[in-house]
FIDOLUM-136946 format. One record per atom (N, C-alpha, C): atom name; residue in three letters; residue number from 1; y, x, z. Coordinates in steps of 0.05 Angstrom, whole numbers, always signed. Each point is the difference from the previous one (the first is absolute). Layout:
<rs>
R site code pos      v      u      w
R   CA  ALA NUM      Y      X      Z
...
</rs>
This chain:
<rs>
R site code pos      v      u      w
R    N  MET   1   +479    +17   -265
R   CA  MET   1     -7    +20    +20
R    C  MET   1    -23    +17    -10
R    N  ALA   2     +3    +26     +3
R   CA  ALA   2    -21    +18     -9
R    C  ALA   2    -26     -4    +17
R    N  GLY   3    -22     +3    -13
R   CA  GLY   3    -26     -3    +14
R    C  GLY   3     -7    +26    +16
R    N  ILE   4    -20     -3    +17
R   CA  ILE   4     -8    +23    +16
R    C  ILE   4    -10    +23    -16
R    N  LEU   5    -12     -5    -23
R   CA  LEU   5    -10    +22    -17
R    C  LEU   5    +22    +13    -16
R    N  ASP   6    +22    -15     -5
R   CA  ASP   6    +23    +12    -12
R    C  ASP   6    +11    +21    +19
R    N  LEU   7     -1     -7    +25
R   CA  LEU   7    +10    +19    +21
R    C  LEU   7    -16    +27     -2
R    N  LEU   8    -26     -2     -3
R   CA  LEU   8    -16    +24     -1
R    C  LEU   8     +7    +18    -24
R    N  ASN   9    +10    -13    -21
R   CA  ASN   9     +8    +16    -24
R    C  ASN   9    +28    +10     +2
R    N  SER  10    +15     -8    +21
R   CA  SER  10    +28     +9     +3
R    C  SER  10     +1    +27    +13
R    N  ASP  11    +24    +11     +2
R   CA  ASP  11     +4    +26    +14
R    C  ASP  11     -9     -2    +29
R    N  LEU  12     +7    -23    +12
R   CA  LEU  12     -8     -4    +28
R    C  LEU  12    -31     +0     +2
R    N  GLY  13    -12    -14    -19
R   CA  GLY  13    -30     -1     +0
R    C  GLY  13    -12    +27     -3
R    N  LYS  14    +12    +17    -18
R   CA  LYS  14    -11    +27     -4
R    C  LYS  14     +3    +17    +25
R    N  THR  15    +22     -4    +14
R   CA  THR  15     +4    +14    +26
R    C  THR  15    -22     -9    +20
R    N  ILE  16     -5    -26     +1
R   CA  ILE  16    -20    -11    +18
R    C  ILE  16    -28    +12     -7
R    N  ILE  17     -7     -1    -26
R   CA  ILE  17    -26     +9     -8
R    C  ILE  17     -4    +30     +7
R    N  SER  18    +20    +16     -7
R   CA  SER  18     -3    +29     +5
R    C  SER  18     +0     +6    +30
R    N  GLY  19    +16    -15    +15
R   CA  GLY  19     +1     +3    +29
R    C  GLY  19    -26     -8    +14
R    N  VAL  20    -10    -23     -8
R   CA  VAL  20    -26     -9    +11
R    C  VAL  20    -22    +19     -8
R    N  SER  21     +0     +9    -25
R   CA  SER  21    -20    +19     -9
R    C  SER  21     +1    +26    +16
R    N  GLY  22    +24    +11     +4
R   CA  GLY  22     +3    +24    +15
R    C  GLY  22     -8     -3    +30
R    N  SER  23     +8    -22    +11
R   CA  SER  23     -6     -3    +29
R    C  SER  23    -29     -7     +6
R    N  THR  24    -14     -9    -20
R   CA  THR  24    -29     -7     +4
R    C  THR  24    -18    +21    -13
R    N  GLY  25    +12    +19    -14
R   CA  GLY  25    -16    +21    -14
R    C  GLY  25    -18    -11    -22
R    N  THR  26    +10    -21    -13
R   CA  THR  26    -15    -13    -21
R    C  THR  26    +13     +4    -27
R    N  ASP  27    -17     +4    -21
R   CA  ASP  27    +10     +3    -27
R    C  ASP  27    +20    -21     -7
R    N  GLN  28    +22     +8    -13
R   CA  GLN  28    +22    -18     -6
R    C  GLN  28     -8    -23    -18
R    N  ASN  29    -16     +6    -21
R   CA  ASN  29     -9    -22    -18
R    C  ASN  29    -17    -20    +14
R    N  LYS  30    -18    +10    +18
R   CA  LYS  30    -17    -18    +15
R    C  LYS  30    +16    -17    +20
R    N  THR  31    +20    +13    +12
R   CA  THR  31    +18    -14    +19
R    C  THR  31    +14    -23    -15
R    N  SER  32    +10     +7    -24
R   CA  SER  32    +13    -20    -16
R    C  SER  32    -18    -23     -7
R    N  SER  33    -26     +6     -7
R   CA  SER  33    -19    -21     -6
R    C  SER  33     -5    -18    +24
R    N  VAL  34     -3    +13    +23
R   CA  VAL  34     -5    -16    +25
R    C  VAL  34    +23    -18     +6
R    N  LEU  35    +25    +10     -2
R   CA  LEU  35    +23    -16     +6
R    C  LEU  35     +4    -23    -21
R    N  THR  36     -6     +6    -25
R   CA  THR  36     +2    -20    -21
R    C  THR  36    -19    -23     +5
R    N  MET  37    -23     +6    +11
R   CA  MET  37    -19    -22     +6
R    C  MET  37     +6    -13    +27
R    N  ALA  38     +7    +17    +20
R   CA  ALA  38     +2    -10    +27
R    C  ALA  38    +25    -16     +6
R    N  LEU  39    +23     +8    -11
R   CA  LEU  39    +25    -13     +7
R    C  LEU  39     +0    -30     -8
R    N  PRO  40     -9     -7    -24
R   CA  PRO  40     -1    -28     -7
R    C  PRO  40    -20    -16    +18
R    N  VAL  41    -22    +13     +8
R   CA  VAL  41    -19    -13    +17
R    C  VAL  41    +13     -5    +28
R    N  LEU  42    +14    +20    +10
R   CA  LEU  42    +14     -4    +26
R    C  LEU  42    +21    -22     -2
R    N  MET  43    +14     +0    -23
R   CA  MET  43    +21    -21     -3
R    C  MET  43    -13    -28     -1
R    N  LYS  44    -23     -2    -14
R   CA  LYS  44    -13    -25     -3
R    C  LYS  44    -10    -10    +27
R    N  ALA  45    -10    +19    +16
R   CA  ALA  45     -9     -7    +27
R    C  ALA  45    +23     -9    +17
R    N  MET  46    +23    +13     -3
R   CA  MET  46    +24     -8    +15
R    C  MET  46     +9    -28     -9
R    N  GLU  47     -2     -5    -26
R   CA  GLU  47     +8    -26    -10
R    C  GLU  47    -18    -22    +12
R    N  ARG  48    -26     +6     +2
R   CA  ARG  48    -18    -19    +13
R    C  ARG  48     +7     -4    +29
R    N  ASN  49     +5    +22    +14
R   CA  ASN  49     +7     -2    +29
R    C  ASN  49    +25    -16     +4
R    N  ALA  50    +20     +4    -19
R   CA  ALA  50    +26    -13     +3
R    C  ALA  50     -1    -29     -8
R    N  SER  51    -23    -10     -9
R   CA  SER  51     -2    -28     -8
R    C  SER  51     -2    -18    +24
R    N  THR  52     -4    +11    +24
R   CA  THR  52     +1    -16    +24
R    C  THR  52    +26     +6    +15
R    N  PRO  53    +11    -20    +14
R   CA  PRO  53    +25     +5    +14
R    C  PRO  53     -1    +23    +19
R    N  GLU  54    -23     +2    +15
R   CA  GLU  54     -3    +22    +19
R    C  GLU  54     +0    +27    -14
R    N  GLY  55    -15     +1    -22
R   CA  GLY  55     -2    +25    -15
R    C  GLY  55    +27     +8    -12
R    N  ALA  56    +15    -19    -10
R   CA  ALA  56    +26     +5    -12
R    C  ALA  56    +19    +10    +21
R    N  GLN  57     -1    -13    +24
R   CA  GLN  57    +19     +7    +21
R    C  GLN  57     -6    +29    +10
R    N  GLY  58    -26     +7     +2
R   CA  GLY  58     -7    +27     +8
R    C  GLY  58    +10    +21    -19
R    N  LEU  59     -4     -6    -26
R   CA  LEU  59     +8    +19    -21
R    C  LEU  59    +30     +3     -1
R    N  MET  60    +14    -23     +2
R   CA  MET  60    +29     +2     +0
R    C  MET  60    +11    +15    +24
R    N  GLY  61    -13     -4    +23
R   CA  GLY  61     +9    +15    +24
R    C  GLY  61     -3    +30     -4
R    N  ALA  62    -22     +8    -13
R   CA  ALA  62     -5    +28     -5
R    C  ALA  62    +20    +11    -20
R    N  LEU  63     +6    -15    -20
R   CA  LEU  63    +19     +9    -21
R    C  LEU  63    +28     +2     +9
R    N  SER  64     +8    -17    +19
R   CA  SER  64    +27     +1    +10
R    C  SER  64     +3    +20    +23
R    N  GLY  65    -23     +9    +11
R   CA  GLY  65     +1    +19    +23
R    C  GLY  65     -7    +28     -9
R    N  LYS  66    -24     +8     +8
R   CA  LYS  66     -9    +27     -5
R    C  LYS  66     -1     +7    -29
R    N  HIS  67     -8    -19    -17
R   CA  HIS  67     -4     +6    -28
R    C  HIS  67    +22    -11    -17
R    N  ASP  68    +25     +8     +6
R   CA  ASP  68    +23    -11    -13
R    C  ASP  68     +8    +16    -25
R    N  GLY  69    -17    +20     -7
R   CA  GLY  69     +6    +16    -24
R    C  GLY  69    +12    +27     +6
R    N  SER  70     +6     +6    +25
R   CA  SER  70    +13    +25     +7
R    C  SER  70    -18    +24     -6
R    N  ILE  71    -27     -4     +0
R   CA  ILE  71    -18    +22     -5
R    C  ILE  71     +5    +12    -28
R    N  LEU  72    +10    -16    -18
R   CA  LEU  72     +5     +9    -27
R    C  LEU  72    +25    +18     -2
R    N  ASP  73    +17     +0    +21
R   CA  ASP  73    +24    +15     -1
R    C  ASP  73     -4    +30     +3
R    N  ASN  74    -23     +7    +11
R   CA  ASN  74     -5    +29     +4
R    C  ASN  74    -29     +7     -6
R    N  LEU  75     -8     -5    -24
R   CA  LEU  75    -28     +6     -8
R    C  LEU  75     -5    +30     +0
R    N  SER  76    +21    +16     -7
R   CA  SER  76     -4    +29     -1
R    C  SER  76     -6    +10    +29
R    N  GLY  77    +13    -13    +19
R   CA  GLY  77     -5     +8    +28
R    C  GLY  77    -27    -10     +9
R    N  LEU  78     -8    -24     -9
R   CA  LEU  78    -26    -11     +7
R    C  LEU  78    -22    +18    -11
R    N  PHE  79     +2     +8    -25
R   CA  PHE  79    -22    +16    -12
R    C  PHE  79     +4    +30     +5
R    N  GLY  80    +25     +8     +5
R   CA  GLY  80     +6    +28     +1
R    C  GLY  80    -16    +15    +21
R    N  GLY  81     -1    -10    +24
R   CA  GLY  81    -14    +14    +21
R    C  GLY  81    -29    -11     +4
R    N  GLY  82     -9    -15    -19
R   CA  GLY  82    -27    -12     +3
R    C  GLY  82     +4    -26    +15
R    N  VAL  83    -13    -21     -9
R   CA  VAL  83     +4    -27    +12
R    C  VAL  83    -12     +1    +28
R    N  ASN  84    +17    -10    +19
R   CA  ASN  84     -9     +2    +28
R    C  ASN  84    -20    -22     +7
R    N  ASP  85    -14     +4    +22
R   CA  ASP  85    -21    -18     +8
R    C  ASP  85    +10    -28     +6
R    N  GLU  86    +25     -1     +8
R   CA  GLU  86    +12    -27     +7
R    C  GLU  86     +0    -18    -25
R    N  VAL  87     +8    +12    -23
R   CA  VAL  87     +1    -15    -25
R    C  VAL  87    -29     -8     -8
R    N  LYS  88    -19    +18     +3
R   CA  LYS  88    -27     -7     -8
R    C  LYS  88    -12    -21    +18
R    N  THR  89     +6     +1    +26
R   CA  THR  89     -9    -20    +19
R    C  THR  89    +11    -27     -7
R    N  ASP  90    +26     +0     -7
R   CA  ASP  90    +14    -24     -8
R    C  ASP  90    -14    -11    -26
R    N  GLY  91     -6    +18    -19
R   CA  GLY  91    -13     -8    -25
R    C  GLY  91    -27    -13     +5
R    N  SER  92    -14    +13    +19
R   CA  SER  92    -27    -11     +7
R    C  SER  92     +2    -28    +12
R    N  LYS  93    +20     -4    +16
R   CA  LYS  93     +4    -27    +12
R    C  LYS  93     +7    -21    -22
R    N  ILE  94    +18     +9    -18
R   CA  ILE  94     +8    -18    -22
R    C  ILE  94    -24     -8    -17
R    N  LEU  95    -17    +20     -7
R   CA  LEU  95    -23     -6    -16
R    C  LEU  95    -19    -19    +14
R    N  GLY  96     -5     +5    +26
R   CA  GLY  96    -17    -17    +16
R    C  GLY  96    +10    -29     +1
R    N  HIS  97    +27     -2     +3
R   CA  HIS  97    +12    -26     +2
R    C  HIS  97     -1    -15    -27
R    N  VAL  98     +6    +15    -22
R   CA  VAL  98     +2    -13    -26
R    C  VAL  98    -27     -6    -12
R    N  LEU  99    -19    +19     +2
R   CA  LEU  99    -26     -3    -13
R    C  LEU  99    -21    -10    +18
R    N  GLY 100     +3     +4    +27
R   CA  GLY 100    -20    -10    +19
R    C  GLY 100    -28    +12     -7
R    N  ASN 101    -20    -18     +1
R   CA  ASN 101    -27     +9     -4
R    C  ASN 101     -6     +7    -30
R    N  ARG 102    +20     -3    -17
R   CA  ARG 102     -4     +7    -28
R    C  ARG 102     +7    +30     -6
R    N  GLN 103    +11    +13    +21
R   CA  GLN 103    +11    +27     -5
R    C  GLN 103    -21    +19    -11
R    N  GLN 104    -23     +1    +12
R   CA  GLN 104    -20    +20     -9
R    C  GLN 104    -10     -6    -28
R    N  GLY 105     -4    -26     -6
R   CA  GLY 105     -9     -8    -27
R    C  GLY 105    +20     +9    -21
R    N  VAL 106    +26     -5     +5
R   CA  VAL 106    +21     +7    -19
R    C  VAL 106     +1    +31     -3
R    N  GLU 107     -1    +14    +22
R   CA  GLU 107     +1    +30     -2
R    C  GLU 107    -25    +10    -15
R    N  LYS 108    -23    -12     +4
R   CA  LYS 108    -24     +9    -14
R    C  LYS 108     +2     -4    -30
R    N  ILE 109     +9    -23     -8
R   CA  ILE 109     +3     -6    -29
R    C  ILE 109    +20    +19    -13
R    N  ILE 110    +24     +3    +14
R   CA  ILE 110    +20    +18    -11
R    C  ILE 110    -10    +29     -2
R    N  GLY 111    -16     +8    +20
R   CA  GLY 111    -11    +26     +0
R    C  GLY 111    -19     +4    -23
R    N  GLU 112    -17    -20     -5
R   CA  GLU 112    -19     +3    -23
R    C  GLU 112    +15     +2    -26
R    N  LYS 113    +21    -15     -3
R   CA  LYS 113    +14     +0    -26
R    C  LYS 113    +18    +25     -4
R    N  SER 114     +9    +11    +23
R   CA  SER 114    +18    +23     -3
R    C  SER 114    -15    +27     +3
R    N  GLY 115    -26     -2     +8
R   CA  GLY 115    -15    +25     +3
R    C  GLY 115     +5    +14    +26
R    N  LEU 116    +10    -14    +20
R   CA  LEU 116     +5    +12    +26
R    C  LEU 116    -18    -12    +21
R    N  ASP 117     -4    +14    +22
R   CA  ASP 117    -16    -11    +22
R    C  ASP 117    +17    -20    +16
R    N  ILE 118    -13    -16    +15
R   CA  ILE 118    +15    -21    +15
R    C  ILE 118    +20    +12    +19
R    N  GLY 119     -7    +23    +12
R   CA  GLY 119    +19    +13    +19
R    C  GLY 119    +26     +7    -13
R    N  SER 120     -2    +11    -25
R   CA  SER 120    +24     +9    -14
R    C  SER 120    +17    -25     -7
R    N  VAL 121    -14    -21    -10
R   CA  VAL 121    +15    -25     -6
R    C  VAL 121    +14    -11    +24
R    N  ALA 122    -14     +0    +23
R   CA  ALA 122    +12    -10    +25
R    C  ALA 122    +24    +16     +8
R    N  ASN 123     -2    +27     -3
R   CA  ASN 123    +23    +17     +6
R    C  ASN 123    +24     -6    -17
R    N  ILE 124     -5     -4    -26
R   CA  ILE 124    +22     -6    -19
R    C  ILE 124    +13    -27     +8
R    N  LEU 125    -17    -20     +6
R   CA  LEU 125    +11    -26     +7
R    C  LEU 125    +16     +0    +26
R    N  LYS 126    -10    +16    +19
R   CA  LYS 126    +14     +2    +26
R    C  LYS 126    +29    +10     -3
R    N  VAL 127     +3    +19    -18
R   CA  VAL 127    +27    +11     -5
R    C  VAL 127    +17    -19    -17
R    N  ALA 128    -14    -13    -19
R   CA  ALA 128    +15    -17    -19
R    C  ALA 128     +8    -27    +12
R    N  ALA 129    -15    -10    +19
R   CA  ALA 129     +5    -27    +11
R    C  ALA 129    +28     -3    +13
R    N  PRO 130     +9    +19    +17
R   CA  PRO 130    +27     -2    +11
R    C  PRO 130    +22     +2    -21
R    N  ILE 131     -6    +16    -21
R   CA  ILE 131    +20     +2    -22
R    C  ILE 131     +2    -26    -16
R    N  LEU 132    -23    -12     -5
R   CA  LEU 132     +0    -26    -13
R    C  LEU 132    +15    -21    +16
R    N  MET 133     -4     +0    +27
R   CA  MET 133    +14    -18    +17
R    C  MET 133    +30     +5     -1
R    N  GLY 134     +7    +26     -3
R   CA  GLY 134    +29     +7     -2
R    C  GLY 134    +12    -10    -26
R    N  VAL 135    -16     +1    -22
R   CA  VAL 135     +9    -11    -25
R    C  VAL 135     +5    -30     +2
R    N  LEU 136    -19    -13    +13
R   CA  LEU 136     +3    -29     +4
R    C  LEU 136    +24     -7    +18
R    N  GLY 137     +3    +17    +21
R   CA  GLY 137    +23     -5    +18
R    C  GLY 137    +26     +3    -14
R    N  LYS 138     +2    +20    -17
R   CA  LYS 138    +25     +4    -15
R    C  LYS 138     +5    -23    -19
R    N  GLN 139    -21     -9    -14
R   CA  GLN 139     +3    -22    -18
R    C  GLN 139     +7    -26    +15
R    N  ALA 140    -12     -3    +23
R   CA  ALA 140     +5    -25    +16
R    C  ALA 140    +30     -1     +8
R    N  LYS 141    +10    +24     +7
R   CA  LYS 141    +28     +1     +8
R    C  LYS 141    +18     -6    -23
R    N  GLN 142     -6    +13    -23
R   CA  GLN 142    +17     -4    -24
R    C  GLN 142     +0    -29    -10
R    N  ASN 143    -23    -13     +4
R   CA  ASN 143     -3    -28    -10
R    C  ASN 143     +5    -21    +22
R    N  ASN 144    +10     +9    +23
R   CA  ASN 144     +5    -18    +23
R    C  ASN 144    -24    -19     +6
R    N  VAL 145    -23    +12     +2
R   CA  VAL 145    -24    -16     +6
R    C  VAL 145     +1    -10    +28
R    N  SER 146     -1    -27     +3
R   CA  SER 146     +3    -11    +27
R    C  SER 146    -20    -23     +6
R    N  SER 147    -17     -6    -20
R   CA  SER 147    -18    -22     +5
R    C  SER 147    -27     +7    -13
R    N  GLN 148    -20    -17     +7
R   CA  GLN 148    -27     +5    -11
R    C  GLN 148     +0     -2    -30
R    N  SER 149    +14    -18    -12
R   CA  SER 149     +0     -3    -29
R    C  SER 149    +15    +24    -13
R    N  ASP 150    +21    +10    +13
R   CA  ASP 150    +13    +24    -10
R    C  ASP 150    -19    +23     -1
R    N  LEU 151    -16     +3    +22
R   CA  LEU 151    -18    +22     +2
R    C  LEU 151    -22     -2    -21
R    N  GLY 152    -10    -24     -4
R   CA  GLY 152    -21     -5    -20
R    C  GLY 152    +11     +7    -28
R    N  GLY 153    +25     -7     -5
R   CA  GLY 153    +13     +6    -25
R    C  GLY 153     +3    +30     -5
R    N  LEU 154     +7    +14    +22
R   CA  LEU 154     +4    +29     -2
R    C  LEU 154    -27    +14     -6
R    N  LEU 155    -21     -8    +14
R   CA  LEU 155    -26    +12     -4
R    C  LEU 155    -11     -7    -28
R    N  GLY 156     +3    -25     -7
R   CA  GLY 156     -9     -9    -27
R    C  GLY 156    +15    +15    -22
R    N  GLY 157    +26     +4     +4
R   CA  GLY 157    +16    +14    -20
R    C  GLY 157     -9    +29     -3
R    N  LEU 158     -5    +13    +22
R   CA  LEU 158     -9    +28     +0
R    C  LEU 158    -28     +2    -13
R    N  LEU 159    -15    -21     +3
R   CA  LEU 159    -27     +0    -12
R    C  LEU 159     +0     -7    -30
R    N  GLY 160    +24     -5    -10
R   CA  GLY 160     +2     -6    -28
R    C  GLY 160     +8    -29     -6
R    N  GLY 161     +8    -14    +21
R   CA  GLY 161    +12    -26     -3
R    C  GLY 161    -20    -23     -3
R    N  ALA 162    -26     +5     +2
R   CA  ALA 162    -19    -22     -2
R    C  ALA 162     +1    -16    +26
R    N  SER 163     +5    -26     -3
R   CA  SER 163     +1    -16    +25
R    C  SER 163    -27    -14     +4
R    N  ASN 164     -3     -9    +25
R   CA  ASN 164    -26    -13     +6
R    C  ASN 164     -4    -25    -16
R    N  SER 165    +22    -13     -8
R   CA  SER 165     -3    -26    -13
R    C  SER 165     -5     +4    -30
R    N  GLY 166     +7    +23    -11
R   CA  GLY 166     -3     +5    -28
R    C  GLY 166    -28     +7     -7
R    N  PRO 167     -6     +5    -26
R   CA  PRO 167    -27     +8     -7
R    C  PRO 167     -6    +27    +12
R    N  VAL 168    -25     +4     +8
R   CA  VAL 168     -8    +26    +12
R    C  VAL 168     -5    +19    -22
R    N  THR 169    +15    +22     +0
R   CA  THR 169     -3    +20    -21
R    C  THR 169    -24    +18     +6
R    N  ASN 170     -8    +15    -20
R   CA  ASN 170    -23    +18     +4
R    C  ASN 170     +4    +18    +24
R    N  GLU 171    +25    +12     +1
R   CA  GLU 171     +4    +19    +21
R    C  GLU 171     +1    -13    +28
R    N  GLN 172    +11    -24     +1
R   CA  GLN 172     +1    -14    +26
R    C  GLN 172    -29     -7     +9
R    N  SER 173    -16     -9    -18
R   CA  SER 173    -27     -7     +9
R    C  SER 173    -16    +25     +6
R    N  PHE 174     +6    +22    -14
R   CA  PHE 174    -12    +26     +7
R    C  PHE 174     +6     +7    +29
R    N  LEU 175    +25     -2     +7
R   CA  LEU 175     +8     +7    +28
R    C  LEU 175    -14    -18    +20
R    N  GLU 176     -2    -25     -6
R   CA  GLU 176    -14    -19    +18
R    C  GLU 176    -30     +9     +3
R    N  LYS 177    -12     +7    -23
R   CA  LYS 177    -28     +8     +2
R    C  LYS 177     -4    +26    +15
R    N  MET 178    +19    +18     -4
R   CA  MET 178     -2    +25    +14
R    C  MET 178     +2     -4    +30
R    N  LEU 179    +17    -18     +8
R   CA  LEU 179     +3     -5    +29
R    C  LEU 179    -24    -14    +11
R    N  ASP 180    -14    -16    -16
R   CA  ASP 180    -23    -15    +10
R    C  ASP 180    -26    +15     -5
R    N  ALA 181     +1    +24    -11
R   CA  ALA 181    -25    +15     -6
R    C  ALA 181    -11    +10    +27
R    N  ASP 182    -27     +3     +0
R   CA  ASP 182    -12    +11    +24
R    C  ASP 182     -3    +30     -1
R    N  GLY 183    +12    +12    -20
R   CA  GLY 183     +0    +29     -1
R    C  GLY 183    -25    +12    -13
R    N  ASP 184    -17    -16    -13
R   CA  ASP 184    -24    +11    -11
R    C  ASP 184     +5    +11    -28
R    N  GLY 185    +24     -3    -10
R   CA  GLY 185     +7    +12    -26
R    C  GLY 185     -5    -19    -24
R    N  SER 186    -17    -20     +4
R   CA  SER 186     -8    -17    -23
R    C  SER 186    +24    -16    -10
R    N  VAL 187    +19     -5    +18
R   CA  VAL 187    +24    -15     -9
R    C  VAL 187    +14    +15    -23
R    N  LEU 188     -2    +27     +1
R   CA  LEU 188    +13    +15    -21
R    C  LEU 188    -11     -6    -27
R    N  ASP 189    -27     -3     -1
R   CA  ASP 189    -12     -6    -26
R    C  ASP 189     +9    -28    -10
R    N  ASP 190     +3    -18    +19
R   CA  ASP 190     +9    -27     -7
R    C  ASP 190    +28     +0    -12
R    N  VAL 191    +17    +15    +13
R   CA  VAL 191    +29     -2     -6
R    C  VAL 191    +10    +21    -20
R    N  ALA 192    -15    +22     -3
R   CA  ALA 192    +10    +21    -18
R    C  ALA 192     +5    -11    -28
R    N  GLY 193    -19    -15    -10
R   CA  GLY 193     +3    -11    -27
R    C  GLY 193    +23    -20     -1
R    N  MET 194     +3    -16    +21
R   CA  MET 194    +21    -20     +1
R    C  MET 194    +27    +14     +0
R    N  VAL 195     +3    +21    +16
R   CA  VAL 195    +26    +13     +2
R    C  VAL 195     +5    +16    -26
R    N  LEU 196    -21    +12    -11
R   CA  LEU 196     +4    +14    -25
R    C  LEU 196     +8    -19    -22
R    N  GLY 197    -12    -24     +1
R   CA  GLY 197     +8    -20    -20
R    C  GLY 197    +29     -8     +3
R    N  GLY 198    +10     +0    +24
R   CA  GLY 198    +28     -7     +5
R    C  GLY 198    +19    +23     -5
R    N  ALA 199    -11    +23     -6
R   CA  ALA 199    +17    +24     -2
R    C  ALA 199    +13     +3    -27
R    N  LYS 200     -8    -18    -19
R   CA  LYS 200    +11     +3    -27
R    C  LYS 200    +30     -6     +0
R    N  LYS 201     +8    -18    +18
R   CA  LYS 201    +29     -5     +1
R    C  LYS 201    +13    +25    +11
R    N  LYS 202    +24     +5     -9
R   CA  LYS 202    +12    +26     +7
R    C  LYS 202     +9     +0    +29
R    N  GLY 203     -4    +23    +13
R   CA  GLY 203    +10     +3    +27
R    C  GLY 203    -13    -18    +20
R    N  GLY 204    +14     -5    +22
R   CA  GLY 204     -9    -18    +20
R    C  GLY 204    -24    +11    +15
R    N  LEU 205     -9    -15    +19
R   CA  LEU 205    -22     +8    +17
R    C  LEU 205    -26     +3    -17
R    N  GLY 206     -4    -19    -18
R   CA  GLY 206    -24     +2    -17
R    C  GLY 206     -2    +26    -15
R    N  GLY 207    +23     +8    -11
R   CA  GLY 207     +1    +25    -15
R    C  GLY 207     -7    +24    +17
R    N  LEU 208    +11     +1    +24
R   CA  LEU 208     -5    +23    +17
R    C  LEU 208    -28     +0    +11
R    N  LEU 209     -9    -23     +8
R   CA  LEU 209    -28     -2    +10
R    C  LEU 209    -19     +5    -22
R    N  GLY 210     +7    -11    -24
R   CA  GLY 210    -18     +5    -23
R    C  GLY 210     -2    +29     -6
R    N  GLY 211    +22    +15     +2
R   CA  GLY 211     +0    +28     -5
R    C  GLY 211    -18    +15    +20
R    N  LEU 212     +1     -9    +25
R   CA  LEU 212    -17    +12    +20
R    C  LEU 212    -29     -6     -5
R    N  PHE 213     -6    -25     -7
R   CA  PHE 213    -28     -7     -3
R    C  PHE 213    -11    +11    -26
R    N  GLY 214    +18     +7    -18
R   CA  GLY 214     -9    +11    -26
R    C  GLY 214     -7    +29     +1
R    N  LYS 215     +5    +13    +24
R   CA  LYS 215     -5    +29     +2
R    C  LYS 215    -30     +5     -1
</rs>
């Protein structure tokens, strides 16, 4: 299964990046940087949430209902007239649910690394969150996800296949640290070298994050 960052490099990903950029009035390269950092963090947070039966049940309910992937069927319509407030409100709820009290810290760190203010980062994530849920919903349908372990496998696969039981890779521990940061930015100094060190292997999350941190 392709990872979430492979998606961003695909035609669909380019449509999403340009659409989110246009609808938030943010530079396309910076939008791409924000999404490259934010989507794996959101996925990791979802993976954590889905590690409890209640969390998994809630996420599966959302993916089989409102977030079944249909949002992806008409992205030109979604972005064409400007993203409506309903989508942004939905995105705001998703972020609050997935990140909880970590939301501001994550947005602050991503803002510092991408050169955007927190408000711009928040706007990008509000538009991107329902689309990410749509991607998950579509994948869940294609893979007949029906249990907590199926869901964990789907999220782990999209994150690059690292399982909780296996060795923690640089990029997995980076995501953990990012989620646990208090937003003071110092976590970036701790992990930048670690992620850059892991970026020598071709592609993958380490490569993309390494490229961002190397700027």
